[in-house]
C-alpha positions as a printed NumPy array, in Angstrom:
array([[-101.644,   89.998,   17.099],
       [ -98.875,   91.959,   18.602],
       [ -96.144,   93.51 ,   16.66 ],
       [ -92.736,   93.617,   18.255],
       [ -90.994,   96.803,   17.9  ],
       [ -87.251,   96.526,   17.439],
       [ -85.202,   99.024,   19.182],
       [ -82.761,  100.674,   16.968],
       [ -79.186,  100.823,   18.076],
       [ -76.949,  103.493,   16.802],
       [ -75.062,  102.438,   13.735],
       [ -71.473,  101.322,   14.323],
       [ -68.609,  102.865,   12.479],
       [ -66.667,  100.842,    9.89 ],
       [ -63.583,  100.993,   12.099],
       [ -65.457,   99.014,   14.738],
       [ -66.146,   96.232,   12.207],
       [ -62.517,   96.302,   11.107],
       [ -61.396,   95.998,   14.723],
       [ -63.746,   93.013,   15.319],
       [ -62.401,   91.335,   12.155],
       [ -58.793,   91.831,   13.277],
       [ -59.543,   90.468,   16.74 ],
       [ -61.253,   87.397,   15.281],
       [ -58.398,   86.908,   12.807],
       [ -55.816,   87.168,   15.592],
       [ -57.715,   84.676,   17.762],
       [ -57.86 ,   82.096,   14.948],
       [ -54.229,   82.72 ,   13.994],
       [ -53.04 ,   82.323,   17.609],
       [ -55.047,   79.096,   17.89 ],
       [ -53.356,   77.844,   14.732],
       [ -49.906,   78.691,   16.118],
       [ -50.673,   76.996,   19.428],
       [ -51.889,   73.849,   17.624],
       [ -48.777,   73.829,   15.427],
       [ -46.519,   74.183,   18.467],
       [ -48.347,   71.393,   20.3  ],
       [ -48.1  ,   69.068,   17.302],
       [ -44.373,   69.814,   17.01 ],
       [ -43.879,   68.995,   20.705],
       [ -45.871,   65.76 ,   20.371],
       [ -43.746,   64.668,   17.399],
       [ -40.557,   65.433,   19.339],
       [ -41.815,   63.387,   22.285],
       [ -42.75 ,   60.501,   19.986],
       [ -39.328,   60.619,   18.369],
       [ -37.695,   60.364,   21.808],
       [ -39.982,   57.5  ,   22.77 ],
       [ -39.226,   55.644,   19.526],
       [ -35.503,   56.286,   20.003],
       [ -35.6  ,   54.727,   23.486],
       [ -37.575,   51.765,   22.145],
       [ -35.069,   51.336,   19.288],
       [ -32.125,   51.441,   21.676],
       [ -33.816,   48.789,   23.808],
       [ -34.464,   46.585,   20.754],
       [ -30.894,   47.014,   19.518],
       [ -29.469,   46.141,   22.951],
       [ -31.584,   42.978,   23.01 ],
       [ -30.474,   42.179,   19.44 ],
       [ -26.826,   42.661,   20.412],
       [ -27.216,   40.277,   23.34 ],
       [ -29.008,   37.732,   21.136],
       [ -26.35 ,   37.995,   18.415],
       [ -23.514,   37.586,   20.93 ],
       [ -25.254,   34.559,   22.426],
       [ -25.818,   33.093,   18.981],
       [ -22.177,   33.622,   17.993],
       [ -21.019,   31.721,   21.092],
       [ -23.653,   29.076,   20.455],
       [ -22.509,   28.581,   16.853],
       [ -18.856,   28.434,   17.996],
       [ -19.81 ,   25.576,   20.325],
       [ -21.508,   23.805,   17.436],
       [ -18.417,   24.253,   15.25 ],
       [ -16.154,   22.903,   18.022],
       [ -18.366,   19.832,   18.325],
       [ -18.364,   19.423,   14.554],
       [ -14.545,   19.638,   14.551],
       [ -14.375,   17.057,   17.344],
       [ -16.712,   14.808,   15.393],
       [ -14.562,   15.166,   12.26 ],
       [ -11.417,   14.348,   14.267],
       [ -13.109,   11.275,   15.725],
       [ -14.124,   10.148,   12.258],
       [ -10.668,   10.833,   10.856],
       [  -8.828,    8.941,   13.602],
       [ -11.287,    6.038,   13.785],
       [ -12.516,    6.468,   17.353],
       [ -16.087,    6.654,   16.085],
       [ -16.699,    2.936,   16.34 ],
       [ -15.251,    2.603,   19.848],
       [ -16.92 ,    5.533,   21.608],
       [ -20.45 ,    5.979,   20.306],
       [ -21.519,    7.837,   23.444],
       [ -19.06 ,   10.612,   22.596],
       [ -20.323,   10.652,   18.999],
       [ -23.903,   11.007,   20.243],
       [ -22.804,   13.908,   22.412],
       [ -21.172,   15.631,   19.412],
       [ -24.104,   14.945,   17.109],
       [ -26.756,   16.104,   19.564],
       [ -24.784,   19.309,   20.223],
       [ -24.492,   19.92 ,   16.485],
       [ -28.177,   19.241,   15.952],
       [ -29.296,   21.758,   18.611],
       [ -31.668,   24.242,   16.967],
       [ -31.641,   27.712,   18.41 ],
       [ -32.788,   30.466,   16.146],
       [ -31.662,   34.043,   16.275],
       [ -34.583,   35.99 ,   17.66 ],
       [ -34.392,   39.623,   16.666],
       [ -36.597,   42.338,   18.101],
       [ -38.452,   43.985,   15.244],
       [ -41.457,   45.502,   16.97 ],
       [ -40.256,   49.087,   16.953],
       [ -38.811,   49.11 ,   13.442],
       [ -41.959,   47.487,   12.053],
       [ -44.074,   50.087,   13.809],
       [ -41.847,   52.883,   12.497],
       [ -41.966,   51.591,    8.926],
       [ -45.674,   50.832,    8.775],
       [ -46.858,   54.012,   10.461],
       [ -44.536,   56.323,    8.534],
       [ -42.914,   57.403,   11.774],
       [ -39.371,   57.082,   10.435],
       [ -39.867,   60.723,    9.409],
       [ -39.47 ,   61.668,   13.079],
       [ -35.749,   61.003,   12.732],
       [ -34.213,   63.888,   10.84 ],
       [ -30.832,   62.207,   10.264],
       [ -31.285,   60.423,    6.929],
       [ -28.025,   58.504,    7.303],
       [ -29.286,   57.055,   10.583],
       [ -32.551,   55.878,    9.059],
       [ -30.685,   54.388,    6.096],
       [ -28.266,   52.57 ,    8.41 ],
       [ -31.179,   51.293,   10.492],
       [ -32.947,   49.871,    7.438],
       [ -29.675,   48.288,    6.225],
       [ -29.135,   46.717,    9.664],
       [ -32.506,   45.009,    9.564],
       [ -31.954,   43.913,    5.947],
       [ -28.636,   42.298,    6.967],
       [ -30.396,   40.704,    9.925],
       [ -32.887,   39.152,    7.482],
       [ -29.985,   37.695,    5.498],
       [ -28.338,   36.322,    8.666],
       [ -31.604,   34.701,    9.766],
       [ -31.972,   33.191,    6.299],
       [ -28.446,   31.72 ,    6.47 ],
       [ -29.048,   30.31 ,    9.935],
       [ -32.157,   28.582,    8.617],
       [ -30.102,   27.3  ,    5.677],
       [ -27.518,   25.873,    8.105],
       [ -30.274,   24.17 ,   10.096],
       [ -31.702,   22.646,    6.941],
       [ -28.261,   21.53 ,    5.763],
       [ -27.368,   20.039,    9.127],
       [ -30.616,   18.103,    9.358],
       [ -30.305,   16.722,    5.814],
       [ -26.709,   15.588,    6.384],
       [ -26.812,   14.522,   10.027],
       [ -29.958,   12.439,    9.751],
       [ -28.694,    9.952,    7.166],
       [ -25.231,    9.898,    8.781],
       [ -26.65 ,    9.049,   12.213],
       [ -28.987,    6.408,   10.85 ],
       [ -26.145,    4.793,    8.943],
       [ -23.427,    4.878,   11.617],
       [ -25.113,    4.969,   15.016],
       [ -27.027,    2.379,   16.903],
       [ -30.759,    3.153,   16.443],
       [ -31.296,    3.678,   20.164],
       [ -29.292,    6.929,   19.915],
       [ -31.452,    8.56 ,   17.204],
       [ -33.965,    9.844,   19.739],
       [ -31.156,   11.529,   21.65 ],
       [ -29.589,   13.108,   18.569],
       [ -32.847,   14.291,   16.976],
       [ -34.768,   15.631,   19.933]])
């Protein structure tokens, strides 16, 4: 069996080991700094992306709210016209007009808010990307108020259907019920 002879290298000085340690330490430390900088840049980019998505959602919400305000104003005008017709007794003579008022009042259009971005921000903990605490508080309050508005719209729908149904059945010819409650 052969025996391998190891060649002996001259012994290194302690300063050489210290230098290797410092170089290794610097390499790891620079890698840590680079990773930290990259993570910071990624978070900044995500914050910008979320901000653009939020602006888009809020613009869509604004358009939907404006549409819904005009829609509800039309309903209220028809309700006022219906009340005037009932008050002045023209209800019995012009049932076609009454059907028009009732079907306009009974139109069900819900307010559709865009919650995708805020839900994603809340559930992923990404609201921390926004450093302005007042902004995040205002954003949460906005969506809480939107929940209340949607609840009230549903309440109005329920109220209208419970009052208009019996009224129509009592006062209108039955052939009009399909038109009013489509």
